[in-house]
C-alpha positions as CSV (number, residue, x, y, z in Angstrom):
1,M,-0.9,14.2,30.3
2,T,-1.6,15.2,26.6
3,T,1.5,15.2,24.6
4,T,1.8,18.1,22.1
5,F,3.9,18.2,19.0
6,D,4.9,21.6,18.6
7,H,8.5,20.9,17.6
8,V,7.8,18.1,15.0
9,L,5.0,20.3,13.7
10,S,7.1,23.5,13.5
11,P,8.5,25.0,10.1
12,G,11.7,23.6,9.1
13,R,14.4,24.8,6.6
14,I,16.9,22.6,4.4
15,G,19.3,24.8,2.4
16,G,17.0,27.2,0.9
17,L,14.1,25.0,0.9
18,E,11.2,26.1,3.6
19,L,9.4,23.4,4.8
20,P,5.9,23.4,6.7
21,N,7.1,20.9,9.3
22,R,10.0,18.6,10.3
23,I,8.2,15.2,9.2
24,A,9.7,13.4,6.0
25,L,8.9,10.5,4.2
26,A,12.2,8.8,4.6
27,P,13.2,7.5,1.2
28,M,12.0,3.7,0.7
29,G,11.6,1.7,-2.6
30,T,7.9,1.0,-4.2
31,E,8.6,-1.2,-6.8
32,M,5.6,0.5,-8.8
33,G,7.6,1.7,-11.6
34,T,7.7,0.2,-15.2
35,H,9.8,-2.7,-16.0
36,E,12.1,-0.1,-17.7
37,G,12.4,1.7,-14.4
38,L,10.1,4.8,-15.2
39,I,7.6,6.5,-12.8
40,T,4.1,5.3,-13.0
41,E,0.6,6.9,-12.1
42,R,0.4,4.5,-9.3
43,E,3.5,5.6,-7.8
44,I,2.7,9.3,-8.3
45,A,-0.5,8.5,-6.4
46,Y,1.4,6.7,-3.7
47,Y,3.6,9.7,-3.0
48,T,0.9,12.2,-3.4
49,E,-1.2,11.0,-0.8
50,R,1.7,11.2,1.6
51,A,2.1,15.0,0.5
52,K,-1.9,15.4,0.9
53,G,-1.6,14.2,4.4
54,G,0.7,16.9,5.2
55,T,4.1,15.6,5.0
56,G,6.8,18.1,5.2
57,L,8.9,16.5,2.6
58,V,8.3,13.6,0.6
59,M,11.3,11.7,-0.3
60,T,11.5,8.7,-3.3
61,G,13.1,5.5,-3.1
62,I,16.2,5.0,-4.7
63,S,16.8,6.0,-8.3
64,A,20.1,5.0,-10.3
65,V,22.0,7.4,-12.3
66,S,24.0,5.0,-14.4
67,Q,24.1,1.7,-16.0
68,D,27.4,2.2,-17.1
69,Y,29.2,-0.6,-14.9
70,E,26.4,-2.4,-13.7
71,V,22.8,-3.6,-14.7
72,I,20.1,-2.4,-12.2
73,N,17.3,-4.8,-11.3
74,P,14.0,-4.4,-13.8
75,G,11.8,-1.9,-12.3
76,L,14.0,-0.3,-10.1
77,C,13.3,3.6,-10.8
78,R,16.0,5.0,-13.2
79,V,17.1,8.8,-13.9
80,D,20.0,8.1,-16.4
81,T,18.0,9.1,-19.6
82,D,15.7,11.9,-20.6
83,D,13.1,9.2,-20.9
84,C,12.6,9.7,-17.1
85,L,11.8,13.2,-17.5
86,P,7.7,13.1,-18.4
87,G,7.4,11.0,-15.0
88,L,9.7,13.1,-12.8
89,T,7.7,16.0,-14.1
90,A,4.2,14.7,-13.5
91,L,5.3,13.5,-9.9
92,A,6.6,17.1,-9.1
93,A,3.6,18.6,-10.5
94,S,1.3,16.4,-8.6
95,I,3.0,16.9,-5.4
96,H,3.0,20.5,-5.9
97,A,-0.5,20.4,-6.5
98,V,-1.3,19.5,-3.0
99,G,1.2,21.8,-1.5
100,G,3.9,19.3,-0.7
101,K,7.8,19.3,-1.6
102,I,9.5,16.3,-3.1
103,S,13.2,15.1,-3.1
104,L,14.7,12.5,-5.4
105,Q,17.2,10.0,-3.8
106,L,19.9,9.0,-6.2
107,T,22.0,6.0,-6.0
108,A,25.5,5.1,-7.8
109,G,24.6,1.5,-7.6
110,L,24.7,-1.4,-5.1
111,G,28.2,-2.5,-6.3
112,R,29.2,-5.9,-3.9
113,N,25.5,-5.9,-3.0
114,I,24.1,-6.1,-6.4
115,N,21.5,-8.7,-6.5
116,N,22.3,-10.6,-9.9
117,V,25.6,-11.6,-10.8
118,D,26.5,-11.3,-14.6
119,P,29.3,-13.9,-15.2
120,E,30.3,-11.8,-18.1
121,R,30.3,-8.7,-16.3
122,L,31.9,-8.7,-12.8
123,P,30.3,-6.6,-10.0
124,I,32.0,-3.4,-9.1
125,S,33.1,-1.9,-5.8
126,A,35.9,0.3,-4.2
127,S,38.2,-2.7,-4.1
128,D,38.5,-6.4,-4.8
129,N,35.5,-7.4,-2.3
130,P,33.5,-10.6,-2.2
131,H,30.2,-10.3,-3.5
132,Y,27.8,-10.1,-0.4
133,A,25.8,-13.2,-1.5
134,R,28.4,-15.0,-3.7
135,P,31.6,-14.9,-1.7
136,D,33.2,-16.8,-4.3
137,V,32.8,-13.8,-6.9
138,L,35.3,-11.1,-6.4
139,C,34.2,-7.6,-7.3
140,R,36.1,-5.5,-9.9
141,P,37.7,-2.2,-8.3
142,L,36.6,0.8,-10.3
143,E,39.1,2.6,-12.3
144,V,39.5,6.5,-11.6
145,E,38.0,7.3,-15.1
146,E,34.9,5.3,-14.3
147,I,34.6,6.9,-10.9
148,R,34.5,10.3,-12.8
149,V,31.9,8.8,-15.3
150,I,29.4,7.8,-12.3
151,V,30.3,11.4,-10.8
152,Q,29.0,13.0,-14.1
153,R,26.2,10.8,-14.1
154,H,24.8,12.2,-10.8
155,A,25.1,15.8,-12.2
156,E,23.3,14.6,-15.3
157,A,20.3,13.3,-13.0
158,A,20.7,16.2,-11.0
159,A,19.9,18.5,-13.9
160,R,17.1,16.3,-15.1
161,A,15.5,16.7,-11.6
162,L,15.8,20.5,-11.6
163,A,14.3,20.6,-15.1
164,A,11.3,18.4,-13.8
165,G,10.7,20.6,-10.8
166,I,11.9,18.3,-8.2
167,D,12.6,20.3,-5.0
168,A,15.7,18.5,-3.4
169,I,18.2,15.7,-4.0
170,D,19.2,12.8,-1.5
171,I,22.3,10.5,-2.0
172,H,22.0,7.1,-1.1
173,G,25.2,6.8,0.7
174,H,24.3,3.9,3.5
175,T,23.7,0.2,3.8
176,G,26.7,-0.7,2.1
177,Y,25.9,0.5,-1.3
178,L,28.6,1.8,-3.6
179,V,29.1,5.1,-2.2
180,D,29.4,3.9,1.2
181,Q,31.8,1.2,0.1
182,F,34.3,4.0,-0.8
183,M,33.9,5.7,2.6
184,S,34.4,2.4,4.6
185,P,37.8,1.0,5.4
186,V,36.2,-2.5,5.6
187,W,35.4,-2.3,1.7
188,N,38.1,0.6,0.4
189,R,41.6,-0.7,0.4
190,R,42.5,1.7,-2.6
191,T,46.0,3.2,-2.5
192,D,44.9,6.1,-5.0
193,E,43.3,9.7,-4.5
194,Y,40.2,7.5,-3.4
195,G,41.8,5.3,-0.7
196,G,43.6,5.7,2.5
197,S,42.6,8.7,4.5
198,T,39.1,9.7,5.6
199,E,39.3,12.5,3.2
200,N,40.2,10.4,0.2
201,R,37.6,7.7,1.1
202,C,34.9,10.5,1.0
203,R,36.3,11.8,-2.1
204,F,33.8,9.8,-4.2
205,A,31.1,11.1,-2.1
206,V,32.4,14.8,-2.0
207,E,32.7,14.9,-5.7
208,I,29.1,13.6,-6.1
209,I,27.8,16.6,-3.8
210,Q,29.6,19.0,-5.5
211,A,28.6,17.6,-9.1
212,I,25.0,17.9,-8.1
213,K,25.3,21.4,-6.7
214,S,27.0,22.8,-9.8
215,A,24.4,20.9,-12.1
216,A,21.3,21.9,-10.1
217,P,22.1,25.1,-8.3
218,G,19.7,25.9,-5.6
219,L,18.4,22.5,-4.8
220,P,19.3,21.5,-1.2
221,V,21.2,18.2,-1.0
222,S,20.9,15.4,1.8
223,F,23.1,12.6,2.5
224,R,21.8,9.3,4.1
225,L,24.8,7.9,6.3
226,S,25.0,4.5,8.2
227,V,26.6,5.9,11.4
228,D,27.1,2.4,12.9
229,H,27.5,-0.5,10.5
230,R,26.6,-2.9,13.2
231,F,28.9,-5.7,12.3
232,E,32.4,-6.8,13.4
233,G,34.8,-4.4,11.2
234,G,32.3,-2.0,10.1
235,R,32.2,1.5,10.4
236,T,31.8,3.0,14.1
237,V,30.2,6.2,15.3
238,T,33.7,7.9,15.7
239,E,34.6,7.5,12.0
240,S,31.0,8.5,10.7
241,Q,31.4,11.9,12.6
242,R,34.6,12.6,10.8
243,I,33.2,11.6,7.6
244,A,30.0,13.8,8.3
245,Q,32.2,16.7,8.8
246,V,33.9,16.4,5.6
247,L,30.4,16.0,3.9
248,E,29.3,19.2,5.5
249,A,32.3,20.9,4.3
250,A,31.6,20.0,0.7
251,G,28.2,21.6,0.9
252,L,26.0,19.1,2.4
253,D,22.6,20.8,3.5
254,L,21.2,17.6,5.5
255,L,22.6,14.5,7.1
256,I,20.3,11.6,7.6
257,A,21.5,9.6,10.1
258,D,20.9,5.8,10.4
259,D,22.6,2.4,11.3
260,G,23.1,-1.0,9.5
261,S,24.5,-2.4,6.3
262,Y,23.7,-5.8,4.3
263,E,25.6,-7.7,7.2
264,A,23.1,-6.2,9.6
265,M,20.0,-5.8,7.7
266,D,17.5,-5.9,10.4
267,Y,18.8,-2.2,11.4
268,V,18.0,-0.9,7.7
269,F,14.4,-2.2,8.3
270,P,14.1,-2.3,12.1
271,P,11.4,-4.8,13.2
272,Y,9.3,-4.5,16.2
273,Y,12.1,-6.3,18.3
274,L,14.3,-3.3,18.1
275,G,12.0,-1.1,20.0
276,D,11.0,2.6,19.5
277,A,13.8,5.2,18.1
278,C,16.1,2.3,17.8
279,M,18.4,4.6,15.9
280,A,18.1,7.8,17.3
281,P,21.5,7.6,18.9
282,A,22.8,8.1,15.4
283,A,21.4,11.4,14.7
284,K,22.4,12.8,18.4
285,A,26.0,11.7,17.5
286,M,25.7,13.5,14.2
287,K,24.5,16.8,15.8
288,E,27.4,16.7,18.3
289,V,29.7,17.6,15.3
290,L,27.7,19.3,12.6
291,S,26.1,22.5,12.0
292,I,23.7,21.7,9.3
293,P,20.5,20.0,10.0
294,V,20.3,16.2,10.9
295,M,17.2,13.8,10.3
296,A,16.6,11.0,12.7
297,V,15.0,7.7,11.4
298,G,14.3,4.3,13.0
299,N,10.9,3.4,14.4
300,L,9.9,6.8,15.5
301,T,6.4,7.4,16.9
302,P,4.9,10.8,17.2
303,E,6.4,11.1,20.8
304,N,9.8,9.7,20.1
305,A,9.9,12.5,16.9
306,E,8.9,15.2,19.4
307,A,11.2,14.2,21.9
308,V,14.3,14.1,20.0
309,I,13.6,17.4,18.3
310,A,12.8,19.2,21.4
311,A,16.0,17.8,23.0
312,G,18.0,19.3,20.2
313,E,19.1,15.6,19.2
314,A,17.6,16.0,15.4
315,D,16.1,18.6,13.4
316,F,14.0,16.4,11.3
317,A,11.9,13.0,11.7
318,G,12.3,10.5,9.1
319,I,9.0,8.5,8.8
320,G,9.2,5.3,6.6
321,R,6.9,2.8,7.4
322,G,4.8,4.9,9.8
323,L,3.8,7.0,6.9
324,I,2.9,4.0,4.8
325,A,0.5,2.7,7.6
326,D,-1.0,6.4,7.7
327,P,-0.4,8.9,5.1
328,E,-2.1,11.6,7.1
329,W,0.4,11.4,9.9
330,A,1.3,15.2,10.1
331,N,-2.4,16.3,9.5
332,K,-3.6,14.1,12.4
333,L,-1.1,15.3,14.6
334,R,-1.9,19.1,13.7
335,A,-5.6,18.5,14.4
336,G,-5.2,16.9,17.8
337,R,-6.1,13.5,16.3
338,R,-2.9,11.6,17.8
339,G,-5.7,8.5,18.6
340,D,-6.8,8.3,14.9
341,L,-3.0,7.7,13.9
342,R,-3.1,4.1,12.4
343,P,0.0,2.3,14.0
344,C,2.7,0.6,12.2
345,I,3.1,-2.8,13.6
346,R,6.8,-3.0,12.4
347,C,6.1,-6.5,10.7
348,N,7.8,-5.7,7.4
349,A,5.5,-8.1,5.7
350,M,4.0,-6.1,2.9
351,C,6.5,-3.3,2.7
352,V,10.0,-4.8,2.8
353,G,8.7,-8.3,2.1
354,H,7.2,-7.4,-1.0
355,A,10.5,-5.0,-2.0
356,F,12.4,-8.2,-1.6
357,F,10.3,-10.0,-4.0
358,A,10.3,-7.4,-6.7
359,E,6.7,-6.7,-5.8
360,A,4.8,-3.4,-5.1
361,L,4.9,-1.9,-1.9
362,G,2.1,-3.0,0.2
363,C,1.0,-2.6,3.8
364,A,-0.4,-5.0,6.4
365,V,-2.4,-2.4,8.1
366,N,-3.3,-0.2,5.4
367,P,-4.8,-2.1,2.5
368,Q,-5.0,1.3,0.2
369,V,-1.3,1.5,-0.3
370,G,-0.5,1.0,-3.7
371,F,-4.2,1.5,-4.6
372,E,-4.8,5.1,-3.5
373,R,-7.1,5.9,-6.5
374,E,-8.6,2.4,-7.0
375,R,-9.5,1.8,-3.4
376,V,-11.3,5.0,-2.3
377,L,-13.8,4.7,0.3
378,T,-17.2,6.2,-1.1
379,L,-20.4,5.7,0.2
380,S,-22.6,2.9,-1.2
381,R,-25.6,3.6,-3.3
382,R,-27.1,0.7,-1.6
383,P,-26.7,1.0,2.3
384,Q,-27.0,-2.6,3.7
385,H,-27.4,-4.4,7.2
386,V,-23.8,-6.1,7.6
387,V,-22.9,-8.6,10.3
388,V,-19.8,-9.1,11.1
389,I,-18.8,-12.3,13.1
390,G,-15.6,-12.1,15.0
391,G,-13.6,-9.5,16.6
392,G,-10.2,-10.2,15.3
393,P,-8.2,-8.4,12.7
394,G,-9.9,-9.5,9.7
395,G,-13.5,-8.7,11.4
396,L,-12.3,-5.5,12.4
397,E,-11.3,-4.1,9.3
398,A,-14.3,-5.3,7.6
399,A,-16.5,-3.7,10.1
400,R,-14.6,-0.4,9.7
401,V,-14.7,-0.4,6.1
402,A,-18.3,-1.4,5.9
403,A,-19.3,1.4,8.0
404,Q,-17.3,4.1,6.2
405,R,-19.3,2.9,2.9
406,G,-22.4,3.9,4.8
407,H,-23.5,0.3,5.7
408,T,-24.9,-0.3,9.3
409,V,-22.9,-2.8,11.0
410,D,-23.4,-5.2,14.0
411,L,-19.8,-6.7,15.1
412,Y,-20.3,-9.8,17.2
413,E,-17.3,-11.4,19.3
414,K,-17.6,-14.2,21.5
415,G,-14.8,-13.1,23.9
416,S,-14.9,-10.4,26.2
417,N,-12.3,-8.2,24.3
418,L,-12.0,-7.0,20.8
419,G,-8.6,-8.1,18.8
420,G,-9.0,-11.7,18.5
421,V,-5.3,-13.1,18.7
422,L,-3.8,-9.9,18.5
423,W,-4.9,-9.1,22.1
424,P,-3.2,-12.1,23.7
425,A,-0.2,-12.2,21.4
426,A,0.4,-8.4,21.9
427,T,1.6,-9.1,25.6
428,P,5.3,-8.4,25.2
429,E,6.6,-5.2,25.0
430,F,7.9,-5.4,21.7
431,K,4.4,-6.4,20.2
432,K,2.8,-3.3,21.7
433,E,1.9,-1.8,18.5
434,L,-0.7,-4.7,18.1
435,R,-2.5,-3.6,20.9
436,G,-2.3,-0.1,19.5
437,M,-4.1,-1.4,16.5
438,V,-7.1,-2.6,18.4
439,G,-7.3,0.6,20.2
440,W,-7.4,2.3,16.7
441,W,-10.3,0.3,15.6
442,E,-12.1,1.1,18.7
443,R,-11.3,4.5,18.0
444,Q,-12.7,4.5,14.6
445,F,-16.0,2.7,15.6
446,T,-16.8,5.5,18.0
447,D,-17.6,7.8,14.8
448,L,-19.0,5.1,12.6
449,P,-22.2,3.2,12.7
450,V,-20.8,0.0,14.1
451,T,-22.7,-1.6,17.1
452,V,-20.0,-3.8,18.9
453,H,-21.4,-7.0,20.9
454,L,-18.9,-8.8,23.2
455,N,-19.6,-11.9,24.8
456,A,-21.9,-12.8,21.9
457,E,-21.4,-16.0,20.3
458,V,-23.1,-16.3,16.9
459,T,-24.2,-19.8,15.6
460,A,-25.8,-20.6,12.1
461,D,-29.5,-20.4,13.7
462,S,-28.8,-17.2,15.7
463,P,-31.5,-14.7,15.4
464,V,-29.4,-11.8,14.8
465,L,-28.7,-13.2,11.3
466,A,-32.1,-13.0,10.2
467,D,-32.1,-9.6,8.7
468,A,-28.6,-9.5,7.7
469,D,-28.1,-8.4,4.1
470,A,-24.6,-9.5,4.1
471,I,-22.6,-11.8,6.8
472,I,-18.8,-11.4,6.9
473,V,-17.5,-14.4,8.8
474,A,-14.2,-14.0,10.6
475,T,-14.1,-16.4,13.1
476,G,-10.5,-17.2,13.2
477,S,-8.5,-20.5,13.9
478,L,-8.2,-22.9,16.6
479,P,-5.1,-24.4,18.3
480,I,-3.7,-27.5,16.8
481,V,-3.5,-30.3,19.7
482,P,-1.6,-33.4,18.6
483,R,-3.6,-35.8,20.6
484,G,-1.6,-38.8,19.7
485,I,1.4,-37.2,21.9
486,P,1.1,-39.1,25.5
487,G,0.7,-36.4,28.4
488,I,-0.4,-33.5,26.1
489,D,-3.4,-32.6,28.2
490,G,-1.5,-32.8,31.3
491,R,-1.8,-30.1,34.2
492,N,1.8,-28.6,33.4
493,V,0.8,-28.2,29.7
494,V,-0.1,-24.3,28.8
495,E,-1.6,-23.5,25.5
496,V,0.3,-20.6,24.0
497,L,-2.7,-18.3,23.9
498,D,-3.6,-19.1,27.3
499,F,0.0,-18.1,28.4
500,H,-0.5,-14.7,26.8
501,L,-3.8,-14.5,28.5
502,G,-2.3,-14.8,32.0
503,T,-2.2,-18.5,33.0
504,P,1.2,-19.0,35.0
505,V,4.0,-21.0,34.1
506,G,7.0,-22.5,35.8
507,R,10.5,-21.0,35.9
508,R,11.7,-23.6,33.3
509,V,9.6,-23.7,30.2
510,V,10.0,-25.9,26.9
511,V,8.1,-24.4,24.1
512,A,6.7,-27.4,22.0
513,G,6.4,-25.7,18.4
514,G,9.1,-23.2,17.1
515,G,6.6,-21.3,14.7
516,L,6.5,-17.5,15.0
517,S,4.1,-17.7,18.0
518,G,6.4,-20.2,19.9
519,A,9.5,-18.4,19.2
520,D,8.1,-15.0,20.2
521,S,6.8,-16.3,23.3
522,A,10.0,-17.9,24.1
523,L,11.7,-14.5,23.7
524,E,9.2,-12.9,25.9
525,L,9.7,-15.5,28.4
526,A,13.3,-15.2,28.5
527,Q,13.4,-11.6,29.0
528,A,11.2,-12.2,32.0
529,G,13.8,-14.4,33.4
530,H,12.7,-17.9,32.6
531,E,14.9,-20.7,31.4
532,V,13.6,-21.6,27.9
533,T,14.1,-24.3,25.6
534,I,12.3,-24.4,22.0
535,V,11.6,-28.0,20.4
536,E,11.0,-27.8,16.7
537,M,10.4,-30.4,14.2
538,A,11.5,-28.5,11.2
539,D,15.2,-27.7,10.6
540,E,14.6,-24.0,11.6
541,I,12.4,-21.9,13.7
542,A,10.2,-19.1,12.5
543,K,10.8,-20.2,8.9
544,D,7.9,-18.3,7.5
545,M,9.2,-15.1,9.3
546,I,10.6,-12.3,6.9
547,V,14.5,-12.8,7.0
548,I,15.2,-9.3,8.4
549,N,12.9,-10.0,11.5
550,R,14.0,-13.4,11.8
551,I,17.7,-11.9,12.1
552,T,17.0,-10.1,15.2
553,L,14.8,-12.6,16.7
554,L,17.6,-15.4,16.5
555,R,20.2,-12.7,17.8
556,Q,18.0,-11.9,20.7
557,L,17.0,-15.5,21.5
558,A,20.7,-16.3,21.5
559,Q,21.5,-13.2,23.9
560,H,18.9,-14.3,26.4
561,G,20.3,-18.0,26.4
562,V,17.3,-19.7,24.7
563,R,18.1,-23.3,24.1
564,I,17.0,-24.4,20.3
565,L,16.6,-28.1,19.6
566,T,15.7,-28.3,15.8
567,G,15.0,-31.3,14.0
568,H,13.5,-32.7,17.1
569,T,9.9,-34.3,17.2
570,V,7.9,-34.3,20.5
571,T,6.9,-37.9,21.2
572,A,5.7,-37.7,24.9
573,V,5.1,-35.2,27.9
574,D,5.3,-36.2,31.5
575,D,5.2,-34.3,35.0
576,T,9.2,-33.5,34.5
577,G,9.0,-32.0,30.9
578,L,8.7,-33.7,27.5
579,T,10.8,-36.3,25.2
580,A,11.6,-35.8,21.7
581,T,13.6,-37.7,19.1
582,D,16.5,-36.0,17.5
583,P,17.4,-36.3,13.9
584,E,19.0,-39.3,14.5
585,G,15.9,-40.8,16.0
586,R,17.5,-40.9,19.5
587,P,15.2,-39.9,22.7
588,V,16.2,-36.6,24.1
589,H,14.1,-35.5,27.3
590,V,14.0,-31.8,28.0
591,E,13.4,-31.1,31.7
592,A,10.8,-28.3,32.6
593,D,8.1,-27.0,35.0
594,T,5.9,-26.1,32.3
595,V,5.3,-27.1,28.6
596,L,3.9,-24.5,26.2
597,S,2.0,-26.0,23.5
598,A,2.6,-23.9,20.3
599,F,2.0,-26.5,17.5
600,G,0.2,-24.1,15.3
601,V,-3.3,-23.4,14.4
602,R,-6.0,-24.6,11.8
603,P,-8.9,-23.0,10.3
604,N,-11.9,-22.5,12.5
605,T,-14.2,-23.7,9.7
606,A,-17.6,-24.8,11.4
607,L,-19.6,-21.6,11.2
608,P,-18.5,-20.9,7.7
609,E,-19.5,-24.5,6.7
610,A,-22.8,-24.1,8.7
611,L,-23.8,-20.9,6.7
612,A,-22.4,-22.4,3.4
613,G,-25.8,-22.5,1.7
614,R,-26.9,-19.2,2.6
615,P,-26.4,-16.2,0.2
616,H,-24.1,-13.2,0.9
617,V,-21.7,-14.9,3.2
618,I,-18.2,-13.9,2.9
619,P,-15.5,-16.1,5.2
620,V,-12.1,-14.0,5.5
621,G,-9.0,-14.5,7.6
622,D,-7.7,-17.3,9.3
623,C,-11.3,-19.4,9.0
624,V,-10.2,-19.4,5.4
625,R,-6.5,-20.1,5.9
626,P,-4.3,-19.3,8.7
627,A,-1.9,-16.6,7.8
628,K,-0.2,-13.3,9.0
629,V,-2.1,-10.5,10.5
630,G,-1.7,-8.2,7.5
631,E,-3.3,-10.9,5.2
632,A,-6.3,-11.0,7.5
633,I,-6.7,-7.3,7.4
634,N,-6.5,-6.9,4.0
635,A,-9.0,-9.6,3.4
636,G,-11.3,-8.0,5.7
637,F,-10.9,-4.6,3.7
638,M,-11.7,-6.1,0.3
639,A,-14.6,-8.1,1.4
640,A,-16.6,-5.0,2.8
641,F,-15.0,-2.9,0.0
642,A,-16.9,-5.0,-2.4
643,L,-20.1,-4.6,-0.8
């Protein structure tokens, strides 16, 4: 049955602002600004592309209103001086030129979560809270006069936004940032007018809302609230409902409902383990007590977004990483092109991952992010015949981009399915978006000059290479099998990819190797009811995984009773399981019906080496260096873009 999106595509209203649909680009930092925190042309292009794609409201990442009491990180957007006006004005004009609307998110600061601790200037907070990353450092409680200065800075920032042509203001009140610290009993132990009762703890937020309303009359104001902090002692839904009512009474026009905090960071940027619409209940809880519109966020697909709005559990859908992956989210839904919507695989690798290291926002599945003006796919002046060898993520993206540039493409895959490792790796429900990516490429090929050849292995002397103008080699990787381990080729040993392809395993499984593939397989097995142990030589499992995703993985492994033995080196396999040496060198035997071999992979260099002397041969992806999916996709894009 075809799903329609009548509710999510219907017009919406926030205060006096009319919007063409209920889709918003949820606030998320870009790290594309100047070192001084000013908006750049690169950032403007990024936001404009999302507005051009039909997004009802584009919301910026956080913009600092003050450096009076804490120094913000270099590159973080600032609106605390008139120096920001030219950039803000250019941003608003660019968004309006394509028919969009723009909201500016303001932040009072991070407080106890500030990244850099200055020994000469203590971090600030509502009370004398320990610094999040440095518990030995106590924050300095803000004085009442200092609170009033920060409120005034919000007014000044809002006035600049109004002068620049910005359409709405959002207040960053979640994730345990400074405003959130005031609202939450776990961090606010004040005894003055800013502490104690719910109303007093909300006073800082209320004064900010009212100051913005006064300084920028007519601009609607939204507020992002963590409904459930998701940690012991943090704010719960009941308290958040009371807070939301106080904010509405202060004149708020829209409540953005999510979960999480620095103590539960995975809910701030929910990875694939948390599933679809993982924070929709937060929006529903807000709708129960508010009369103003509520926005739902958190791993929303078009179907989820439509469902929560149709059910009256939210009024707007905040799409963050989904709109990074595909800026034409709204336009494609309106045109009935749901199948052309590029999925977000929720890997957090190049969006959140980059932001954590103060690098510009990128995307694992959309290599044009951050390069909207530089990486425009135009027709080549010299169309070529391009042969792509390998139907994994790097090869699929190379084939798509080459064909979009007007080249004729023949794609050869030795297996019976496209997708390479994506196909078997995506068997668990929590990785379904990976298979969605394979389907997306297949759908693109139906409208492009790409001929797919399955069950077709190509060698260096294959005739299909004879008339190729360019050869892109994406033959992937091969599993590492440590032949020095006795019994590693036993009948009870199953290679991890073979398991995903359907090879049966016993009730008790020991996973030899705790990298991402081994750890995800262990979780999948445990969720299916198997008794699982992971044996890993390093001191941690999934060490190369982005920390946010890893938080959820470790928690779910623990919840499902997975035993983890780190610092253990596998020395032998037998019919009853495997033997390893522990960190002290003592032998440990793990009984199991099946040993899952997940020792990692190595580049499949045979074909690239055989073609090394031939001109116009471009190896990409794991056959060059095993890496994450996003790196293979981006490499495939760039190889074809350069043709």
